[in-house]
Gaussian input, Z-matrix of N, CA and C with variables (Angstrom, degrees):
# hf/3-21g

backbone

0 1
 N
 C     1     B1
 C     2     B2     1     A1
 N     3     B3     2     A2     1     D1
 C     4     B4     3     A3     2     D2
 C     5     B5     4     A4     3     D3
 N     6     B6     5     A5     4     D4
 C     7     B7     6     A6     5     D5
 C     8     B8     7     A7     6     D6
 N     9     B9     8     A8     7     D7
 C    10    B10     9     A9     8     D8
 C    11    B11    10    A10     9     D9
 N    12    B12    11    A11    10    D10
 C    13    B13    12    A12    11    D11
 C    14    B14    13    A13    12    D12
 N    15    B15    14    A14    13    D13
 C    16    B16    15    A15    14    D14
 C    17    B17    16    A16    15    D15
 N    18    B18    17    A17    16    D16
 C    19    B19    18    A18    17    D17
 C    20    B20    19    A19    18    D18
 N    21    B21    20    A20    19    D19
 C    22    B22    21    A21    20    D20
 C    23    B23    22    A22    21    D21
 N    24    B24    23    A23    22    D22
 C    25    B25    24    A24    23    D23
 C    26    B26    25    A25    24    D24
 N    27    B27    26    A26    25    D25
 C    28    B28    27    A27    26    D26
 C    29    B29    28    A28    27    D27
 N    30    B30    29    A29    28    D28
 C    31    B31    30    A30    29    D29
 C    32    B32    31    A31    30    D30
 N    33    B33    32    A32    31    D31
 C    34    B34    33    A33    32    D32
 C    35    B35    34    A34    33    D33
 N    36    B36    35    A35    34    D34
 C    37    B37    36    A36    35    D35
 C    38    B38    37    A37    36    D36
 N    39    B39    38    A38    37    D37
 C    40    B40    39    A39    38    D38
 C    41    B41    40    A40    39    D39
 N    42    B42    41    A41    40    D40
 C    43    B43    42    A42    41    D41
 C    44    B44    43    A43    42    D42
 N    45    B45    44    A44    43    D43
 C    46    B46    45    A45    44    D44
 C    47    B47    46    A46    45    D45
 N    48    B48    47    A47    46    D46
 C    49    B49    48    A48    47    D47
 C    50    B50    49    A49    48    D48
 N    51    B51    50    A50    49    D49
 C    52    B52    51    A51    50    D50
 C    53    B53    52    A52    51    D51
 N    54    B54    53    A53    52    D52
 C    55    B55    54    A54    53    D53
 C    56    B56    55    A55    54    D54
 N    57    B57    56    A56    55    D55
 C    58    B58    57    A57    56    D56
 C    59    B59    58    A58    57    D57
 N    60    B60    59    A59    58    D58
 C    61    B61    60    A60    59    D59
 C    62    B62    61    A61    60    D60
 N    63    B63    62    A62    61    D61
 C    64    B64    63    A63    62    D62
 C    65    B65    64    A64    63    D63
 N    66    B66    65    A65    64    D64
 C    67    B67    66    A66    65    D65
 C    68    B68    67    A67    66    D66
 N    69    B69    68    A68    67    D67
 C    70    B70    69    A69    68    D68
 C    71    B71    70    A70    69    D69
 N    72    B72    71    A71    70    D70
 C    73    B73    72    A72    71    D71
 C    74    B74    73    A73    72    D72
 N    75    B75    74    A74    73    D73
 C    76    B76    75    A75    74    D74
 C    77    B77    76    A76    75    D75
 N    78    B78    77    A77    76    D76
 C    79    B79    78    A78    77    D77
 C    80    B80    79    A79    78    D78
 N    81    B81    80    A80    79    D79
 C    82    B82    81    A81    80    D80
 C    83    B83    82    A82    81    D81
 N    84    B84    83    A83    82    D82
 C    85    B85    84    A84    83    D83
 C    86    B86    85    A85    84    D84
 N    87    B87    86    A86    85    D85
 C    88    B88    87    A87    86    D86
 C    89    B89    88    A88    87    D87
 N    90    B90    89    A89    88    D88
 C    91    B91    90    A90    89    D89
 C    92    B92    91    A91    90    D90
 N    93    B93    92    A92    91    D91
 C    94    B94    93    A93    92    D92
 C    95    B95    94    A94    93    D93
 N    96    B96    95    A95    94    D94
 C    97    B97    96    A96    95    D95
 C    98    B98    97    A97    96    D96
 N    99    B99    98    A98    97    D97
 C   100   B100    99    A99    98    D98
 C   101   B101   100   A100    99    D99
 N   102   B102   101   A101   100   D100
 C   103   B103   102   A102   101   D101
 C   104   B104   103   A103   102   D102
 N   105   B105   104   A104   103   D103
 C   106   B106   105   A105   104   D104
 C   107   B107   106   A106   105   D105
 N   108   B108   107   A107   106   D106
 C   109   B109   108   A108   107   D107
 C   110   B110   109   A109   108   D108
 N   111   B111   110   A110   109   D109
 C   112   B112   111   A111   110   D110
 C   113   B113   112   A112   111   D111
 N   114   B114   113   A113   112   D112
 C   115   B115   114   A114   113   D113
 C   116   B116   115   A115   114   D114
 N   117   B117   116   A116   115   D115
 C   118   B118   117   A117   116   D116
 C   119   B119   118   A118   117   D117
 N   120   B120   119   A119   118   D118
 C   121   B121   120   A120   119   D119
 C   122   B122   121   A121   120   D120
 N   123   B123   122   A122   121   D121
 C   124   B124   123   A123   122   D122
 C   125   B125   124   A124   123   D123
 N   126   B126   125   A125   124   D124
 C   127   B127   126   A126   125   D125
 C   128   B128   127   A127   126   D126
 N   129   B129   128   A128   127   D127
 C   130   B130   129   A129   128   D128
 C   131   B131   130   A130   129   D129
 N   132   B132   131   A131   130   D130
 C   133   B133   132   A132   131   D131
 C   134   B134   133   A133   132   D132
 N   135   B135   134   A134   133   D133
 C   136   B136   135   A135   134   D134
 C   137   B137   136   A136   135   D135
 N   138   B138   137   A137   136   D136
 C   139   B139   138   A138   137   D137
 C   140   B140   139   A139   138   D138
 N   141   B141   140   A140   139   D139
 C   142   B142   141   A141   140   D140
 C   143   B143   142   A142   141   D141
 N   144   B144   143   A143   142   D142
 C   145   B145   144   A144   143   D143
 C   146   B146   145   A145   144   D144
 N   147   B147   146   A146   145   D145
 C   148   B148   147   A147   146   D146
 C   149   B149   148   A148   147   D147
 N   150   B150   149   A149   148   D148
 C   151   B151   150   A150   149   D149
 C   152   B152   151   A151   150   D150
 N   153   B153   152   A152   151   D151
 C   154   B154   153   A153   152   D152
 C   155   B155   154   A154   153   D153
 N   156   B156   155   A155   154   D154
 C   157   B157   156   A156   155   D155
 C   158   B158   157   A157   156   D156
 N   159   B159   158   A158   157   D157
 C   160   B160   159   A159   158   D158
 C   161   B161   160   A160   159   D159
 N   162   B162   161   A161   160   D160
 C   163   B163   162   A162   161   D161
 C   164   B164   163   A163   162   D162
 N   165   B165   164   A164   163   D163
 C   166   B166   165   A165   164   D164
 C   167   B167   166   A166   165   D165
 N   168   B168   167   A167   166   D166
 C   169   B169   168   A168   167   D167
 C   170   B170   169   A169   168   D168
 N   171   B171   170   A170   169   D169
 C   172   B172   171   A171   170   D170
 C   173   B173   172   A172   171   D171
 N   174   B174   173   A173   172   D172
 C   175   B175   174   A174   173   D173
 C   176   B176   175   A175   174   D174
 N   177   B177   176   A176   175   D175
 C   178   B178   177   A177   176   D176
 C   179   B179   178   A178   177   D177
 N   180   B180   179   A179   178   D178
 C   181   B181   180   A180   179   D179
 C   182   B182   181   A181   180   D180
 N   183   B183   182   A182   181   D181
 C   184   B184   183   A183   182   D182
 C   185   B185   184   A184   183   D183
 N   186   B186   185   A185   184   D184
 C   187   B187   186   A186   185   D185
 C   188   B188   187   A187   186   D186
 N   189   B189   188   A188   187   D187
 C   190   B190   189   A189   188   D188
 C   191   B191   190   A190   189   D189
 N   192   B192   191   A191   190   D190
 C   193   B193   192   A192   191   D191
 C   194   B194   193   A193   192   D192
 N   195   B195   194   A194   193   D193
 C   196   B196   195   A195   194   D194
 C   197   B197   196   A196   195   D195
 N   198   B198   197   A197   196   D196
 C   199   B199   198   A198   197   D197
 C   200   B200   199   A199   198   D198
 N   201   B201   200   A200   199   D199
 C   202   B202   201   A201   200   D200
 C   203   B203   202   A202   201   D201
 N   204   B204   203   A203   202   D202
 C   205   B205   204   A204   203   D203
 C   206   B206   205   A205   204   D204
 N   207   B207   206   A206   205   D205
 C   208   B208   207   A207   206   D206
 C   209   B209   208   A208   207   D207
 N   210   B210   209   A209   208   D208
 C   211   B211   210   A210   209   D209
 C   212   B212   211   A211   210   D210
 N   213   B213   212   A212   211   D211
 C   214   B214   213   A213   212   D212
 C   215   B215   214   A214   213   D213
 N   216   B216   215   A215   214   D214
 C   217   B217   216   A216   215   D215
 C   218   B218   217   A217   216   D216
 N   219   B219   218   A218   217   D217
 C   220   B220   219   A219   218   D218
 C   221   B221   220   A220   219   D219
 N   222   B222   221   A221   220   D220
 C   223   B223   222   A222   221   D221
 C   224   B224   223   A223   222   D222
 N   225   B225   224   A224   223   D223
 C   226   B226   225   A225   224   D224
 C   227   B227   226   A226   225   D225
 N   228   B228   227   A227   226   D226
 C   229   B229   228   A228   227   D227
 C   230   B230   229   A229   228   D228
 N   231   B231   230   A230   229   D229
 C   232   B232   231   A231   230   D230
 C   233   B233   232   A232   231   D231
 N   234   B234   233   A233   232   D232
 C   235   B235   234   A234   233   D233
 C   236   B236   235   A235   234   D234
 N   237   B237   236   A236   235   D235
 C   238   B238   237   A237   236   D236
 C   239   B239   238   A238   237   D237
 N   240   B240   239   A239   238   D238
 C   241   B241   240   A240   239   D239
 C   242   B242   241   A241   240   D240
 N   243   B243   242   A242   241   D241
 C   244   B244   243   A243   242   D242
 C   245   B245   244   A244   243   D243
 N   246   B246   245   A245   244   D244
 C   247   B247   246   A246   245   D245
 C   248   B248   247   A247   246   D246
 N   249   B249   248   A248   247   D247
 C   250   B250   249   A249   248   D248
 C   251   B251   250   A250   249   D249
 N   252   B252   251   A251   250   D250
 C   253   B253   252   A252   251   D251
 C   254   B254   253   A253   252   D252
 N   255   B255   254   A254   253   D253
 C   256   B256   255   A255   254   D254
 C   257   B257   256   A256   255   D255
 N   258   B258   257   A257   256   D256
 C   259   B259   258   A258   257   D257
 C   260   B260   259   A259   258   D258
 N   261   B261   260   A260   259   D259
 C   262   B262   261   A261   260   D260
 C   263   B263   262   A262   261   D261
 N   264   B264   263   A263   262   D262
 C   265   B265   264   A264   263   D263
 C   266   B266   265   A265   264   D264
 N   267   B267   266   A266   265   D265
 C   268   B268   267   A267   266   D266
 C   269   B269   268   A268   267   D267
 N   270   B270   269   A269   268   D268
 C   271   B271   270   A270   269   D269
 C   272   B272   271   A271   270   D270
 N   273   B273   272   A272   271   D271
 C   274   B274   273   A273   272   D272
 C   275   B275   274   A274   273   D273
 N   276   B276   275   A275   274   D274
 C   277   B277   276   A276   275   D275
 C   278   B278   277   A277   276   D276
 N   279   B279   278   A278   277   D277
 C   280   B280   279   A279   278   D278
 C   281   B281   280   A280   279   D279
 N   282   B282   281   A281   280   D280
 C   283   B283   282   A282   281   D281
 C   284   B284   283   A283   282   D282
 N   285   B285   284   A284   283   D283
 C   286   B286   285   A285   284   D284
 C   287   B287   286   A286   285   D285
 N   288   B288   287   A287   286   D286
 C   289   B289   288   A288   287   D287
 C   290   B290   289   A289   288   D288
 N   291   B291   290   A290   289   D289
 C   292   B292   291   A291   290   D290
 C   293   B293   292   A292   291   D291
 N   294   B294   293   A293   292   D292
 C   295   B295   294   A294   293   D293
 C   296   B296   295   A295   294   D294
 N   297   B297   296   A296   295   D295
 C   298   B298   297   A297   296   D296
 C   299   B299   298   A298   297   D297
 N   300   B300   299   A299   298   D298
 C   301   B301   300   A300   299   D299
 C   302   B302   301   A301   300   D300
 N   303   B303   302   A302   301   D301
 C   304   B304   303   A303   302   D302
 C   305   B305   304   A304   303   D303
 N   306   B306   305   A305   304   D304
 C   307   B307   306   A306   305   D305
 C   308   B308   307   A307   306   D306
 N   309   B309   308   A308   307   D307
 C   310   B310   309   A309   308   D308
 C   311   B311   310   A310   309   D309
 N   312   B312   311   A311   310   D310
 C   313   B313   312   A312   311   D311
 C   314   B314   313   A313   312   D312
 N   315   B315   314   A314   313   D313
 C   316   B316   315   A315   314   D314
 C   317   B317   316   A316   315   D315
 N   318   B318   317   A317   316   D316
 C   319   B319   318   A318   317   D317
 C   320   B320   319   A319   318   D318
 N   321   B321   320   A320   319   D319
 C   322   B322   321   A321   320   D320
 C   323   B323   322   A322   321   D321
 N   324   B324   323   A323   322   D322
 C   325   B325   324   A324   323   D323
 C   326   B326   325   A325   324   D324
 N   327   B327   326   A326   325   D325
 C   328   B328   327   A327   326   D326
 C   329   B329   328   A328   327   D327

   B1=1.4308
   B2=1.5899
   B3=1.4036
   B4=1.4125
   B5=1.5291
   B6=1.3326
   B7=1.3987
   B8=1.6817
   B9=1.2435
   B10=1.5154
   B11=1.4698
   B12=1.3261
   B13=1.5169
   B14=1.4169
   B15=1.4040
   B16=1.4923
   B17=1.5518
   B18=1.4278
   B19=1.4938
   B20=1.5287
   B21=1.2916
   B22=1.5373
   B23=1.5642
   B24=1.2441
   B25=1.4558
   B26=1.5703
   B27=1.2934
   B28=1.4513
   B29=1.4852
   B30=1.3747
   B31=1.4313
   B32=1.6383
   B33=1.3023
   B34=1.4233
   B35=1.5925
   B36=1.2846
   B37=1.4769
   B38=1.6172
   B39=1.2335
   B40=1.3769
   B41=1.6009
   B42=1.2374
   B43=1.5809
   B44=1.5116
   B45=1.3752
   B46=1.5753
   B47=1.6152
   B48=1.3576
   B49=1.5227
   B50=1.5730
   B51=1.4313
   B52=1.4547
   B53=1.4197
   B54=1.3607
   B55=1.5201
   B56=1.4634
   B57=1.2567
   B58=1.5540
   B59=1.4802
   B60=1.3706
   B61=1.4067
   B62=1.5547
   B63=1.3352
   B64=1.4892
   B65=1.5296
   B66=1.2679
   B67=1.5239
   B68=1.4192
   B69=1.4146
   B70=1.4914
   B71=1.5051
   B72=1.2142
   B73=1.4129
   B74=1.5200
   B75=1.3507
   B76=1.4160
   B77=1.6849
   B78=1.1849
   B79=1.5075
   B80=1.4643
   B81=1.2644
   B82=1.4671
   B83=1.5240
   B84=1.3878
   B85=1.5570
   B86=1.5088
   B87=1.2107
   B88=1.5500
   B89=1.5444
   B90=1.2637
   B91=1.5186
   B92=1.5349
   B93=1.3780
   B94=1.4847
   B95=1.3960
   B96=1.3270
   B97=1.6046
   B98=1.4821
   B99=1.3469
   B100=1.4219
   B101=1.5418
   B102=1.3293
   B103=1.4324
   B104=1.5014
   B105=1.3907
   B106=1.4323
   B107=1.4082
   B108=1.3280
   B109=1.3384
   B110=1.5620
   B111=1.3355
   B112=1.5387
   B113=1.6150
   B114=1.2402
   B115=1.5001
   B116=1.5831
   B117=1.2986
   B118=1.4681
   B119=1.4999
   B120=1.3313
   B121=1.4999
   B122=1.5078
   B123=1.3467
   B124=1.4606
   B125=1.5500
   B126=1.3741
   B127=1.4164
   B128=1.5613
   B129=1.3572
   B130=1.4226
   B131=1.4776
   B132=1.3316
   B133=1.3582
   B134=1.4931
   B135=1.3335
   B136=1.3884
   B137=1.6346
   B138=1.2866
   B139=1.3595
   B140=1.6159
   B141=1.2951
   B142=1.4933
   B143=1.4517
   B144=1.3085
   B145=1.4468
   B146=1.3657
   B147=1.3521
   B148=1.3279
   B149=1.5916
   B150=1.2976
   B151=1.5323
   B152=1.5843
   B153=1.3235
   B154=1.5078
   B155=1.4558
   B156=1.4140
   B157=1.4565
   B158=1.5162
   B159=1.2762
   B160=1.4674
   B161=1.4773
   B162=1.3179
   B163=1.4349
   B164=1.5090
   B165=1.4154
   B166=1.4671
   B167=1.6279
   B168=1.2387
   B169=1.5680
   B170=1.5733
   B171=1.3680
   B172=1.4413
   B173=1.4643
   B174=1.3787
   B175=1.4682
   B176=1.7176
   B177=1.2089
   B178=1.4776
   B179=1.4340
   B180=1.2843
   B181=1.5628
   B182=1.4740
   B183=1.3927
   B184=1.3850
   B185=1.4798
   B186=1.4104
   B187=1.4424
   B188=1.4666
   B189=1.4017
   B190=1.4042
   B191=1.5763
   B192=1.3643
   B193=1.5578
   B194=1.4729
   B195=1.3692
   B196=1.4473
   B197=1.5348
   B198=1.3175
   B199=1.5499
   B200=1.5210
   B201=1.3355
   B202=1.4300
   B203=1.4833
   B204=1.3736
   B205=1.5472
   B206=1.5228
   B207=1.2820
   B208=1.4287
   B209=1.5185
   B210=1.3486
   B211=1.5429
   B212=1.5930
   B213=1.3117
   B214=1.5427
   B215=1.4748
   B216=1.3755
   B217=1.3691
   B218=1.5830
   B219=1.3749
   B220=1.5014
   B221=1.5561
   B222=1.2882
   B223=1.5517
   B224=1.4364
   B225=1.4130
   B226=1.5255
   B227=1.4018
   B228=1.2889
   B229=1.6151
   B230=1.4021
   B231=1.3127
   B232=1.4191
   B233=1.5286
   B234=1.2379
   B235=1.5009
   B236=1.5282
   B237=1.3107
   B238=1.4428
   B239=1.5972
   B240=1.2387
   B241=1.5882
   B242=1.5305
   B243=1.3271
   B244=1.5382
   B245=1.4625
   B246=1.4239
   B247=1.4440
   B248=1.5497
   B249=1.4631
   B250=1.4754
   B251=1.5757
   B252=1.2467
   B253=1.4595
   B254=1.5308
   B255=1.2472
   B256=1.4378
   B257=1.5147
   B258=1.3026
   B259=1.5807
   B260=1.4470
   B261=1.4251
   B262=1.4255
   B263=1.4464
   B264=1.4082
   B265=1.4572
   B266=1.4739
   B267=1.4396
   B268=1.5054
   B269=1.5113
   B270=1.3750
   B271=1.4544
   B272=1.4783
   B273=1.3206
   B274=1.5006
   B275=1.4947
   B276=1.2553
   B277=1.5219
   B278=1.5443
   B279=1.2760
   B280=1.5215
   B281=1.5733
   B282=1.1596
   B283=1.4718
   B284=1.4774
   B285=1.3904
   B286=1.5038
   B287=1.4079
   B288=1.3267
   B289=1.4810
   B290=1.6592
   B291=1.2856
   B292=1.4314
   B293=1.4813
   B294=1.2797
   B295=1.5738
   B296=1.3910
   B297=1.3144
   B298=1.5418
   B299=1.5613
   B300=1.3555
   B301=1.5187
   B302=1.5476
   B303=1.3162
   B304=1.5234
   B305=1.4454
   B306=1.2858
   B307=1.5249
   B308=1.4505
   B309=1.3566
   B310=1.4999
   B311=1.4951
   B312=1.3671
   B313=1.3929
   B314=1.6221
   B315=1.2931
   B316=1.4481
   B317=1.4699
   B318=1.3951
   B319=1.4232
   B320=1.6043
   B321=1.4040
   B322=1.4330
   B323=1.3822
   B324=1.3569
   B325=1.4702
   B326=1.5170
   B327=1.2482
   B328=1.5155
   B329=1.3935
   A1=108.85
   A2=115.60
   A3=117.83
   A4=112.56
   A5=117.62
   A6=120.33
   A7=109.24
   A8=117.14
   A9=124.70
   A10=105.17
   A11=121.26
   A12=122.35
   A13=112.07
   A14=117.15
   A15=120.16
   A16=116.13
   A17=111.07
   A18=118.24
   A19=109.65
   A20=120.22
   A21=125.12
   A22=101.10
   A23=124.34
   A24=118.58
   A25=109.58
   A26=117.83
   A27=119.77
   A28=116.84
   A29=119.97
   A30=126.93
   A31=104.86
   A32=119.41
   A33=125.67
   A34=107.83
   A35=112.31
   A36=117.98
   A37=112.85
   A38=116.60
   A39=120.62
   A40=106.40
   A41=111.79
   A42=116.25
   A43=109.54
   A44=113.94
   A45=118.54
   A46=107.21
   A47=112.14
   A48=112.07
   A49=110.80
   A50=113.74
   A51=114.57
   A52=113.47
   A53=113.83
   A54=115.05
   A55=114.13
   A56=115.64
   A57=119.43
   A58=110.45
   A59=119.15
   A60=122.13
   A61=109.97
   A62=115.80
   A63=123.01
   A64=108.23
   A65=116.32
   A66=121.64
   A67=110.09
   A68=118.48
   A69=118.93
   A70=109.63
   A71=124.60
   A72=129.54
   A73=108.68
   A74=110.93
   A75=115.50
   A76=111.55
   A77=108.15
   A78=117.54
   A79=116.08
   A80=117.40
   A81=127.27
   A82=115.15
   A83=111.16
   A84=115.06
   A85=110.11
   A86=119.92
   A87=116.63
   A88=102.10
   A89=122.63
   A90=125.07
   A91=106.81
   A92=120.94
   A93=121.47
   A94=110.97
   A95=116.17
   A96=111.25
   A97=113.69
   A98=109.83
   A99=125.18
   A100=114.26
   A101=114.23
   A102=120.34
   A103=116.71
   A104=113.83
   A105=118.99
   A106=111.16
   A107=122.80
   A108=127.54
   A109=114.02
   A110=110.22
   A111=122.42
   A112=103.64
   A113=123.75
   A114=125.01
   A115=104.79
   A116=117.46
   A117=120.95
   A118=111.69
   A119=113.41
   A120=119.62
   A121=110.84
   A122=114.78
   A123=120.25
   A124=113.01
   A125=113.01
   A126=116.59
   A127=113.89
   A128=116.87
   A129=120.56
   A130=113.31
   A131=118.54
   A132=124.33
   A133=109.73
   A134=118.24
   A135=123.53
   A136=103.74
   A137=120.61
   A138=124.63
   A139=111.70
   A140=111.48
   A141=115.80
   A142=113.15
   A143=118.66
   A144=125.74
   A145=106.86
   A146=129.40
   A147=134.08
   A148=104.74
   A149=118.10
   A150=122.94
   A151=106.58
   A152=117.92
   A153=120.77
   A154=112.42
   A155=120.37
   A156=118.26
   A157=105.91
   A158=124.96
   A159=125.30
   A160=113.05
   A161=126.95
   A162=131.62
   A163=115.92
   A164=113.25
   A165=113.09
   A166=115.10
   A167=115.35
   A168=118.50
   A169=107.76
   A170=122.27
   A171=121.97
   A172=110.37
   A173=116.62
   A174=124.90
   A175=105.82
   A176=116.22
   A177=115.49
   A178=119.06
   A179=114.68
   A180=117.90
   A181=112.70
   A182=113.59
   A183=114.72
   A184=123.03
   A185=110.41
   A186=115.05
   A187=109.87
   A188=115.65
   A189=115.36
   A190=113.27
   A191=109.37
   A192=116.89
   A193=106.92
   A194=125.06
   A195=126.03
   A196=109.09
   A197=116.00
   A198=120.45
   A199=111.74
   A200=118.29
   A201=119.91
   A202=119.74
   A203=110.72
   A204=119.05
   A205=113.21
   A206=113.42
   A207=118.32
   A208=115.09
   A209=110.18
   A210=118.85
   A211=106.89
   A212=112.24
   A213=118.26
   A214=111.66
   A215=117.39
   A216=121.97
   A217=112.37
   A218=115.37
   A219=117.63
   A220=110.70
   A221=113.83
   A222=117.33
   A223=110.43
   A224=119.13
   A225=119.29
   A226=108.53
   A227=116.22
   A228=114.81
   A229=109.67
   A230=121.92
   A231=119.13
   A232=117.96
   A233=118.70
   A234=124.73
   A235=107.73
   A236=116.53
   A237=121.11
   A238=113.32
   A239=111.16
   A240=116.78
   A241=115.24
   A242=114.12
   A243=115.44
   A244=121.20
   A245=116.03
   A246=112.62
   A247=112.97
   A248=115.75
   A249=112.30
   A250=107.17
   A251=120.69
   A252=127.69
   A253=107.83
   A254=125.48
   A255=126.96
   A256=108.39
   A257=111.50
   A258=112.76
   A259=107.08
   A260=113.47
   A261=117.03
   A262=106.99
   A263=123.36
   A264=116.53
   A265=114.88
   A266=115.03
   A267=112.77
   A268=113.62
   A269=117.03
   A270=118.26
   A271=108.68
   A272=119.44
   A273=119.73
   A274=105.22
   A275=121.66
   A276=119.93
   A277=108.53
   A278=117.16
   A279=118.45
   A280=109.79
   A281=117.03
   A282=120.96
   A283=116.06
   A284=114.10
   A285=120.52
   A286=107.46
   A287=122.54
   A288=125.55
   A289=102.38
   A290=120.42
   A291=119.03
   A292=108.90
   A293=119.56
   A294=120.71
   A295=110.58
   A296=118.63
   A297=123.57
   A298=113.86
   A299=110.71
   A300=120.51
   A301=104.83
   A302=117.40
   A303=119.94
   A304=110.36
   A305=122.23
   A306=124.76
   A307=110.25
   A308=119.74
   A309=121.55
   A310=112.74
   A311=117.41
   A312=122.34
   A313=109.29
   A314=119.61
   A315=116.69
   A316=120.89
   A317=114.93
   A318=123.56
   A319=104.33
   A320=116.14
   A321=116.61
   A322=114.66
   A323=118.16
   A324=122.57
   A325=107.81
   A326=111.58
   A327=112.92
   A328=111.17
   D1=-34.41
   D2=-179.70
   D3=-58.91
   D4=-42.99
   D5=-176.81
   D6=-66.15
   D7=-42.32
   D8=177.52
   D9=-61.27
   D10=-48.37
   D11=176.10
   D12=-55.71
   D13=-51.02
   D14=178.19
   D15=-54.52
   D16=-47.70
   D17=-179.04
   D18=-60.22
   D19=-42.35
   D20=-179.09
   D21=-65.94
   D22=-46.71
   D23=-174.38
   D24=-64.10
   D25=-41.57
   D26=174.16
   D27=-61.22
   D28=-31.68
   D29=173.77
   D30=-68.21
   D31=-48.96
   D32=-177.57
   D33=-59.49
   D34=-49.16
   D35=179.18
   D36=-58.76
   D37=-35.47
   D38=-176.82
   D39=-75.31
   D40=-43.04
   D41=174.47
   D42=-51.95
   D43=-50.63
   D44=-174.40
   D45=-65.48
   D46=-45.70
   D47=-167.62
   D48=-78.08
   D49=-44.53
   D50=178.38
   D51=-68.76
   D52=-44.24
   D53=175.72
   D54=-59.86
   D55=-38.62
   D56=-178.67
   D57=-66.52
   D58=-36.68
   D59=178.23
   D60=-72.45
   D61=-38.68
   D62=175.77
   D63=-57.77
   D64=-49.95
   D65=-177.63
   D66=-57.67
   D67=-46.75
   D68=176.09
   D69=-61.37
   D70=-39.23
   D71=-173.93
   D72=-65.55
   D73=-41.08
   D74=-178.20
   D75=-74.30
   D76=-35.32
   D77=169.98
   D78=-56.02
   D79=-47.00
   D80=-172.91
   D81=-92.01
   D82=-58.26
   D83=-178.31
   D84=-74.31
   D85=-27.27
   D86=-170.53
   D87=-113.83
   D88=9.36
   D89=162.90
   D90=64.41
   D91=42.20
   D92=176.76
   D93=-90.42
   D94=-12.24
   D95=173.90
   D96=114.69
   D97=-176.11
   D98=-174.54
   D99=-78.65
   D100=-32.10
   D101=173.41
   D102=-58.44
   D103=-43.73
   D104=174.64
   D105=-67.12
   D106=-43.73
   D107=176.96
   D108=-54.26
   D109=-52.27
   D110=-175.74
   D111=-67.34
   D112=-33.69
   D113=178.00
   D114=-68.37
   D115=-42.76
   D116=178.22
   D117=-58.06
   D118=-54.17
   D119=-179.07
   D120=-50.89
   D121=-45.81
   D122=177.56
   D123=-57.89
   D124=-50.29
   D125=-178.36
   D126=-64.64
   D127=-33.04
   D128=170.26
   D129=-58.62
   D130=-45.87
   D131=-178.91
   D132=-60.35
   D133=-44.47
   D134=-172.52
   D135=-64.69
   D136=-37.34
   D137=177.17
   D138=-46.39
   D139=-43.49
   D140=-176.77
   D141=-66.64
   D142=-29.05
   D143=-179.20
   D144=-79.90
   D145=-39.53
   D146=-172.30
   D147=-69.60
   D148=-45.59
   D149=179.17
   D150=-52.94
   D151=-41.33
   D152=-177.63
   D153=-59.34
   D154=-20.90
   D155=-168.95
   D156=-88.33
   D157=-3.67
   D158=-179.38
   D159=-58.05
   D160=129.95
   D161=-177.74
   D162=-50.97
   D163=-37.22
   D164=-179.00
   D165=-77.60
   D166=136.16
   D167=-163.67
   D168=-85.72
   D169=2.47
   D170=-175.01
   D171=-101.77
   D172=111.43
   D173=-174.29
   D174=-60.17
   D175=-47.62
   D176=177.16
   D177=-55.41
   D178=-40.42
   D179=177.72
   D180=-68.23
   D181=-42.58
   D182=175.56
   D183=-62.54
   D184=-36.59
   D185=178.15
   D186=-75.02
   D187=-38.60
   D188=-176.29
   D189=-63.15
   D190=-41.95
   D191=177.62
   D192=-64.83
   D193=-39.95
   D194=-173.79
   D195=-66.69
   D196=-26.53
   D197=173.69
   D198=-52.28
   D199=-47.48
   D200=175.69
   D201=-64.78
   D202=-35.49
   D203=169.31
   D204=-61.97
   D205=-38.26
   D206=-179.36
   D207=-67.98
   D208=-37.01
   D209=-179.35
   D210=-63.74
   D211=-52.88
   D212=-177.40
   D213=-65.96
   D214=-42.48
   D215=-178.79
   D216=-66.05
   D217=-37.96
   D218=-178.73
   D219=-64.87
   D220=-34.10
   D221=175.88
   D222=-69.40
   D223=-40.06
   D224=178.00
   D225=-65.21
   D226=-43.44
   D227=-178.55
   D228=-62.13
   D229=-47.64
   D230=174.82
   D231=-54.65
   D232=-32.25
   D233=174.60
   D234=-64.06
   D235=-52.50
   D236=-176.71
   D237=-70.28
   D238=-55.63
   D239=-174.19
   D240=-76.58
   D241=-36.07
   D242=-178.49
   D243=-118.13
   D244=6.91
   D245=177.60
   D246=82.84
   D247=6.84
   D248=-170.52
   D249=-71.31
   D250=149.49
   D251=174.70
   D252=-117.09
   D253=106.07
   D254=178.46
   D255=-71.94
   D256=144.27
   D257=172.70
   D258=-89.72
   D259=-170.72
   D260=-168.47
   D261=-70.90
   D262=-30.65
   D263=-179.15
   D264=-74.76
   D265=-27.61
   D266=170.53
   D267=-62.66
   D268=-34.58
   D269=-177.22
   D270=-78.84
   D271=-34.96
   D272=178.03
   D273=-66.05
   D274=-44.93
   D275=-176.01
   D276=-64.89
   D277=-37.94
   D278=178.90
   D279=-66.51
   D280=-39.43
   D281=176.26
   D282=-65.02
   D283=-37.51
   D284=172.35
   D285=-64.34
   D286=-42.20
   D287=-170.02
   D288=-73.77
   D289=-35.88
   D290=176.86
   D291=-67.30
   D292=-42.02
   D293=176.69
   D294=-56.47
   D295=-37.71
   D296=176.63
   D297=-62.59
   D298=-40.98
   D299=178.28
   D300=-59.76
   D301=-45.73
   D302=-177.27
   D303=-66.07
   D304=-45.44
   D305=176.60
   D306=-60.83
   D307=-49.77
   D308=-176.37
   D309=-62.41
   D310=-50.78
   D311=-169.55
   D312=-86.87
   D313=-44.59
   D314=-166.71
   D315=-109.72
   D316=3.85
   D317=178.16
   D318=-61.04
   D319=142.64
   D320=171.46
   D321=-65.05
   D322=140.58
   D323=177.97
   D324=-127.74
   D325=144.46
   D326=-176.75
   D327=-115.12

């Protein structure tokens, strides 16, 4: 159950951070305005709180592992929100990052 909770929190954190950054991008680069930017800032702030809910007590470990989730999640977000099509090296890189997440977070420790 702890691994499932952790994975769900990583997904939620990615939605908050990547979504927040995308909203700011839309507000600034696509000239959608201050509401988009404000919503992005709120989502980015929520990301910080979601990360603290991880069951592991070590900030460095959580943030390092989340980096891999961020990489894969960013590519997925780009596919859904912007029609981005990753090439095989994007996919390979994302899979390597997710393998790193698994090792960092879920390897047995004694």
